[in-house]
C-alpha positions in Angstrom: 68.7 -174.7 87.5 66.8 -175.9 84.4 63.6 -177.7 84.6 60.9 -179.5 82.5 57.3 -180.3 83.5 56.3 -183.7 82.1 53.1 -185.8 82.2 49.4 -184.8 81.8 46.9 -185.3 84.6 49.6 -186.5 87.1 52.6 -184.3 86.2 56.1 -184.2 87.4 58.7 -181.5 87.4 62.3 -182.7 86.7 64.9 -180.2 87.9 68.4 -180.3 86.3 71.0 -178.8 88.7 74.6 -177.7 88.3 77.2 -178.8 90.8 76.3 -177.6 94.3 72.9 -176.3 93.3 70.1 -177.3 95.7 66.4 -177.8 95.9 64.1 -177.8 98.9 60.9 -179.9 99.3 58.6 -181.0 102.1 59.5 -184.3 103.8 58.7 -187.2 101.4 58.3 -184.9 98.3 61.1 -186.4 96.2 60.1 -188.9 93.5 63.4 -189.9 91.8 66.9 -188.5 91.4 70.4 -189.2 90.2 72.8 -190.9 92.7 74.9 -187.8 93.3 72.0 -185.9 94.9 72.8 -185.5 98.6 69.9 -185.1 101.1 69.9 -183.0 104.3 66.8 -182.9 106.6 66.3 -179.5 108.3 63.8 -177.7 110.4 64.1 -174.8 107.9 65.1 -172.0 110.1 64.8 -173.1 113.7 62.0 -173.9 116.2 59.9 -170.9 115.3 59.7 -171.9 111.6 59.1 -175.6 112.6 56.1 -174.7 114.7 54.9 -172.3 112.1 54.7 -175.2 109.6 53.0 -177.4 112.2 50.4 -174.6 112.7 49.8 -174.4 109.0 49.3 -178.2 108.6 52.5 -178.8 106.6 55.3 -181.2 107.4 57.5 -180.3 110.3 60.8 -180.8 108.4 62.1 -180.0 104.9 64.6 -181.8 102.8 67.4 -180.1 101.0 68.9 -182.0 98.0 72.3 -180.8 96.6 74.1 -182.0 93.5 77.5 -183.2 94.6 80.6 -183.8 92.4 78.9 -182.6 89.2 75.5 -181.9 87.6 72.5 -183.9 88.9 68.7 -184.1 88.5 65.8 -184.6 90.8 62.0 -185.0 90.2 59.0 -184.0 92.2 55.7 -185.5 91.2 52.2 -184.2 91.9 50.3 -186.1 94.5 46.9 -185.3 93.0 45.5 -185.1 89.5 46.2 -181.5 88.4 48.9 -179.2 87.2 52.4 -178.0 88.3 53.1 -174.3 87.9 56.4 -172.5 88.3 56.4 -169.1 90.1 59.3 -166.7 90.2 59.9 -165.1 93.6 62.1 -162.0 94.1 62.8 -159.9 97.2 60.3 -157.4 95.9 57.8 -160.0 94.8 56.4 -162.5 97.2 53.4 -164.8 96.7 50.6 -166.2 98.9 49.6 -169.8 98.3 47.1 -172.3 99.6 48.5 -174.6 102.3 48.9 -177.7 100.2 50.3 -176.0 97.1 54.0 -176.0 97.8 55.8 -178.8 95.9 59.5 -177.7 95.8 61.7 -174.7 95.3 65.3 -173.5 94.8 67.2 -173.2 98.1 66.9 -169.4 98.4 63.1 -169.5 98.7 61.6 -169.2 102.2 58.3 -170.8 103.1 56.4 -169.1 106.0 53.0 -168.9 107.5 50.6 -166.2 106.2 47.6 -165.4 108.5 44.5 -163.7 107.1 44.4 -160.2 108.6 40.6 -160.1 108.8 38.7 -162.6 111.0 35.7 -162.6 108.7 37.9 -163.4 105.6 39.5 -166.4 107.3 36.2 -167.7 108.7 34.0 -167.3 105.6 36.2 -167.2 102.5 36.8 -171.0 102.4 40.5 -170.4 102.1 41.0 -170.7 105.8 42.8 -168.5 108.4 46.2 -169.9 107.5 47.9 -169.8 104.1 51.6 -169.8 103.2 53.9 -167.1 101.9 56.9 -167.6 99.6 59.7 -165.0 99.8 63.3 -164.8 98.8 64.8 -165.2 95.3 64.3 -168.0 92.9 61.8 -170.4 91.4 59.2 -172.4 93.3 56.8 -175.1 91.9 53.2 -175.2 93.0 50.9 -178.2 92.9 47.5 -177.1 91.5 44.3 -179.1 92.0 42.9 -179.7 88.5 43.8 -177.2 85.8 45.5 -173.9 86.5 43.7 -170.7 85.2 45.8 -167.5 85.5 44.7 -163.9 85.6 46.6 -160.6 85.8 44.5 -158.1 87.8 45.0 -154.4 87.4 45.0 -152.1 90.4 41.5 -152.2 91.9 40.3 -154.9 89.5 38.5 -157.7 91.3 37.5 -161.3 90.7 35.0 -163.3 92.8 35.9 -166.9 93.5 34.0 -169.8 94.9 35.4 -171.4 98.0 38.7 -173.3 97.7 39.6 -172.2 94.1 42.4 -169.7 95.0 45.7 -171.5 94.6 48.0 -168.5 94.5 48.1 -164.7 94.4 50.8 -162.1 94.4 51.4 -160.5 97.8 50.3 -157.2 96.2 46.7 -158.6 96.0 44.2 -158.5 98.8 41.7 -161.1 99.8 38.3 -160.4 101.3 34.7 -161.8 101.3 31.6 -160.6 99.6 28.0 -161.5 100.3 26.0 -163.6 97.9 23.2 -161.2 96.9 19.6 -162.3 97.7 18.2 -164.7 100.3 17.0 -167.2 97.7 20.5 -167.2 96.1 22.1 -167.8 99.5 19.8 -170.6 100.5 19.3 -172.5 97.2 22.1 -171.3 94.9 24.6 -173.9 96.2 27.4 -171.3 96.5 27.0 -170.6 100.2 26.6 -167.2 101.8 29.9 -165.7 100.6 32.4 -165.4 97.7 36.1 -164.9 98.1 37.1 -161.7 96.5 40.6 -161.1 95.2 41.6 -157.5 94.3 44.6 -156.5 92.3 47.1 -155.4 91.3 48.8 -158.8 90.9 48.9 -162.2 89.3 46.4 -164.9 90.5 46.3 -168.6 89.8 42.9 -170.3 90.3 42.4 -174.1 90.4 39.5 -175.8 88.6 38.8 -178.7 91.1 39.8 -178.2 94.7 40.4 -181.5 96.4 37.7 -180.6 99.0 35.1 -180.3 96.2 36.2 -183.5 94.6 35.8 -185.3 98.0 32.2 -183.9 98.2 31.5 -185.1 94.7 32.6 -188.7 95.2 31.3 -189.1 98.8 27.8 -190.2 97.7 29.3 -193.0 95.6 31.6 -194.4 98.4 30.4 -197.7 99.9 29.1 -197.5 103.4 31.0 -199.6 105.8 29.1 -201.8 108.1 30.0 -204.2 110.9 28.1 -207.1 112.1 28.7 -209.6 114.9 27.4 -213.1 115.3 25.6 -213.8 118.6 
């Protein structure tokens, strides 16, 4: 599989497949394709995997697109202004991603639910109890809110992240929470009571404008709906 990422604020990844090569995406994720791409809708591994995706807030079904009779191409576009980043997954190297980050992948990638091990991390980190894990062998494409900023953390090296900014981390990284120091900082600093801490070793992708923060920013400018009735 060869690919190219096109566009600026609303990018698209165009995947060029050899005969019988396949791509997987969430239901409704395809943007355009050549006529020889054949679609198959699947639960992605049975009832257990189906309910796992339902629990994580993702689509219940996945679509597999296969090039039939010769080479083909298929495109997957971002649904939000931001970036598309490829990540390479191997049996020895899995990645943890935010729930909405998965866009598409090669067929040998498996998407599963990843639960935060510590109750406090899921409750206070802002990333939630449920994330997703990619395992297998191949390339996956992630949808990033805003711009993608990447770091390679050494063993024990740590980065503190505001709520919602962690898009991806290697499964060798660990996530926890850390208190914001000082009562005045907690109450008036605007960052809440906790930071998300990510500790290496491993690769981390942060996103500059989580959709949750964008929603907060534009809410004051949204018109207030009102209803009136004539008596």
